[in-house]
C-alpha positions in Angstrom: 18.5 16.5 -13.1 15.3 15.4 -11.5 14.0 17.9 -8.9 14.4 15.4 -6.1 18.1 14.9 -7.0 18.5 18.7 -7.1 16.9 19.1 -3.6 19.3 16.6 -2.0 22.3 18.0 -3.8 21.5 21.3 -2.1 20.1 20.3 1.2 21.6 17.4 3.2 19.7 17.6 6.5 16.3 18.5 8.0 14.5 17.8 4.7 10.8 18.1 5.3 8.5 16.0 3.1 4.8 16.5 3.8 2.1 14.1 2.6 -1.4 15.2 1.5 -4.2 13.1 0.1 -5.4 14.3 -3.4 -8.9 15.6 -3.3 -8.8 16.2 0.5 -10.4 18.0 2.3 -12.3 19.0 -0.9 -12.1 17.7 -4.4 -10.3 20.8 -5.7 -8.0 21.3 -2.7 -5.0 19.5 -4.2 -3.1 22.4 -5.8 -4.2 24.8 -3.0 -2.6 22.4 -0.5 0.6 22.1 -2.6 0.8 25.9 -2.9 0.4 26.3 0.9 3.1 23.7 1.5 5.5 25.4 -0.9 4.9 28.9 0.6 5.3 27.7 4.2 8.5 25.8 4.1 8.0 22.2 2.9 10.9 20.8 0.9 9.0 18.0 -0.8 5.3 17.2 -1.3 4.0 13.6 -1.4 0.5 13.3 -2.9 -1.5 10.3 -2.0 -3.7 8.9 -4.7 -6.9 7.7 -2.9 -7.6 4.0 -2.8 -10.3 2.0 -1.0 -7.8 -0.4 0.6 -4.6 1.5 1.5 -2.7 -1.2 3.3 0.3 0.9 4.6 -1.9 3.6 6.0 -3.4 4.1 9.4 -6.9 5.3 10.2 -6.4 9.0 9.7 -5.0 8.6 6.1 -7.5 5.8 5.4 -10.3 8.2 6.3 -8.9 10.9 4.1 -8.8 8.4 1.3 -12.5 7.6 1.8 -13.4 11.3 1.9 -11.4 12.0 -1.3 -13.0 9.1 -3.1 -16.5 10.3 -2.0 -15.5 13.8 -3.3 -14.9 12.2 -6.7 -11.2 12.0 -6.8 -9.6 9.6 -9.4 -6.2 9.3 -11.1 -7.6 11.0 -14.2 -9.0 13.9 -12.2 -5.7 14.3 -10.3 -3.7 14.6 -13.5 -6.2 17.1 -14.8 -5.7 19.1 -11.6 -1.9 18.9 -11.9 -1.8 19.9 -15.6 -0.7 23.5 -14.9 1.0 22.8 -11.6 4.5 23.7 -12.8 3.4 27.2 -13.6 3.5 27.9 -9.9 4.8 24.9 -8.0 8.6 24.4 -7.8 8.6 21.7 -5.1 9.6 18.2 -6.0 6.3 16.2 -6.2 5.9 12.5 -5.4 2.8 10.4 -6.1 2.1 7.7 -3.6 -0.4 5.0 -4.2 -1.2 1.3 -4.9 -0.9 -0.9 -7.9 -4.6 -1.8 -8.4 -5.9 1.6 -9.6 -2.7 2.3 -11.5 -3.0 -0.9 -13.4 -6.6 -0.1 -14.2 -5.5 3.3 -15.5 -2.6 1.7 -17.4 0.9 1.8 -16.0 2.6 3.1 -19.2 -0.1 5.8 -19.5 0.3 6.6 -15.8 4.1 7.1 -16.2 3.6 9.3 -19.3 0.9 11.4 -17.6 3.0 11.8 -14.5 6.0 13.0 -16.5 3.8 15.3 -18.6 2.4 17.2 -15.5 5.8 17.4 -13.8 5.8 14.7 -11.2 9.3 13.7 -10.0 8.9 10.4 -8.1 6.6 7.5 -7.3 6.0 5.4 -4.2 4.0 2.1 -4.6 4.4 0.1 -1.4 2.7 -3.0 -3.0 4.9 -3.3 -6.1 7.3 -6.2 -5.3 11.0 -5.4 -5.8 11.4 -8.4 -8.2 8.6 -7.2 -10.4 10.0 -3.7 -10.4 13.5 -4.8 -11.3 12.5 -7.3 -14.1 9.4 -5.6 -15.6 8.9 -1.9 -14.7 12.2 -0.2 -13.8 13.0 0.8 -17.4 9.5 2.3 -17.8 9.9 4.6 -14.8 13.4 5.6 -15.9 12.2 6.4 -19.4 9.8 9.0 -17.9 12.4 10.5 -15.5 10.5 9.2 -12.4 12.4 8.4 -9.3 11.1 5.2 -7.7 11.2 5.2 -3.9 11.2 1.9 -1.9 10.5 1.4 1.8 12.6 -0.4 4.4 11.6 -1.3 7.9 13.4 -2.2 11.2 12.9 -5.8 10.2 14.5 -5.5 6.8 17.8 -7.5 6.7 21.1 -5.8 5.8 21.5 -7.7 2.5 17.9 -6.8 1.4 18.4 -3.2 2.4 21.5 -3.0 0.1 19.5 -4.5 -2.7 16.6 -2.1 -2.1 19.1 0.8 -2.0 20.6 -0.3 -5.4 17.1 -0.2 -7.0 15.9 2.9 -5.3 16.3 6.4 -6.8 15.5 9.8 -5.2 15.6 8.7 -1.6 15.1 5.7 0.6 11.9 5.7 2.7 12.8 4.4 6.2 9.6 3.3 7.9 10.2 4.0 11.6 8.3 0.9 12.8 6.6 -2.2 11.3 3.2 -0.6 11.6 0.9 1.8 9.6 1.2 5.5 9.2 0.1 7.7 12.1 1.3 5.2 14.8 2.2 6.4 18.2 5.4 4.3 18.7 8.2 6.5 20.0 10.8 7.5 17.4 13.4 7.5 20.1 13.0 3.7 20.5 14.4 3.2 17.0 17.7 4.8 17.4 19.7 1.6 16.8 17.8 1.0 13.5 18.5 4.6 12.3 22.1 4.3 13.3 22.4 1.1 11.4 21.1 2.7 8.2 23.3 5.7 8.8 26.4 3.5 9.2 25.7 1.4 6.1 26.6 4.4 3.9 23.9 3.8 1.4 23.9 5.5 -1.9 20.5 7.2 -1.4 19.5 9.9 1.0 17.2 8.6 3.8 13.9 10.1 4.9 12.2 8.6 8.0 8.4 8.2 7.9 5.5 6.9 10.1 4.9 8.4 13.5 6.5 11.8 12.7 4.0 14.3 14.0 5.7 17.3 15.7 8.9 19.2 16.1 10.4 16.7 18.6 9.8 13.6 16.4 10.9 15.5 13.3 14.2 16.4 15.0 14.7 12.9 16.5 14.3 11.3 13.0 16.4 13.9 11.3 19.3 13.4 13.8 20.1 10.1 12.0 18.9 10.8 8.5 18.4 13.5 5.9 15.0 14.4 7.1 11.5 13.1 7.7 8.0 12.6 6.3 4.9 13.9 8.0 1.5 12.7 6.9 -1.2 11.8 9.4 -0.6 14.9 11.6 -1.0 17.2 8.6 -4.1 15.4 7.4 -5.5 15.9 11.0 -4.7 19.6 10.8 -6.7 19.9 7.6 -9.7 18.0 8.8 -11.9 20.9 9.8 -10.0 23.8 8.3 -11.7 26.7 6.7 -8.4 28.2 5.6 -5.8 25.8 4.1 -3.1 28.5 3.8 -3.4 29.6 7.4 -3.7 26.1 8.8 -0.7 24.9 6.8 1.4 27.9 7.9 0.6 27.3 11.6 1.3 23.5 11.2 4.6 23.9 9.4 5.8 26.6 11.7 5.2 24.3 14.7 7.6 21.8 13.0 10.3 24.1 11.7 10.6 27.1 14.0 
């Protein structure tokens, strides 16, 4: 089984997925951040591959993308950094990014490299569902990579079911039609979360966008299998001099 599948087979609720940008706050911070997340209670780690035009991301993650690119981060360097990751990291690892740099790297090469270093899943918000189904699905499957699609409050029920049929690993339920780090109240989306819950979809559901503290994590988790925290963690890392201590403090504020 894939590590993502194993996680959801064991843990059905309050799953905490934490996003970090590769190469942030410093070029060589990536594995140190993953280690800190693992030690301090994250269930999943989502690594953002920096891109100059991250459409789904708000200003905090956009800025972390710019800093990581200025630090010299690239897909090639990321895979080099992750080469020995599985000697110490047991967390399921997801790579999140955009098609342009991946196509430049080579999609088949990307999937092979991801499998080789022990990546478990991929999120590409700008890969159309039709293209995935007709052209790329088999490639991801061949390399044991779960492919995670996003749904929003505006996604119709028929399309949600279609997305669910193509998704593997978990379904990423965007809390609002906005960018990451938005300040819209999670509690305002109760009907949307209940709708997803009542549809009895085949995939577990994690809620993302706007999850920033214990209250929002618990609100999202009440109607799903857990939630994804990104911008709030990136903010916590902004001026840290001790990634381990900062991560411990941040995650404890969510889980304890």
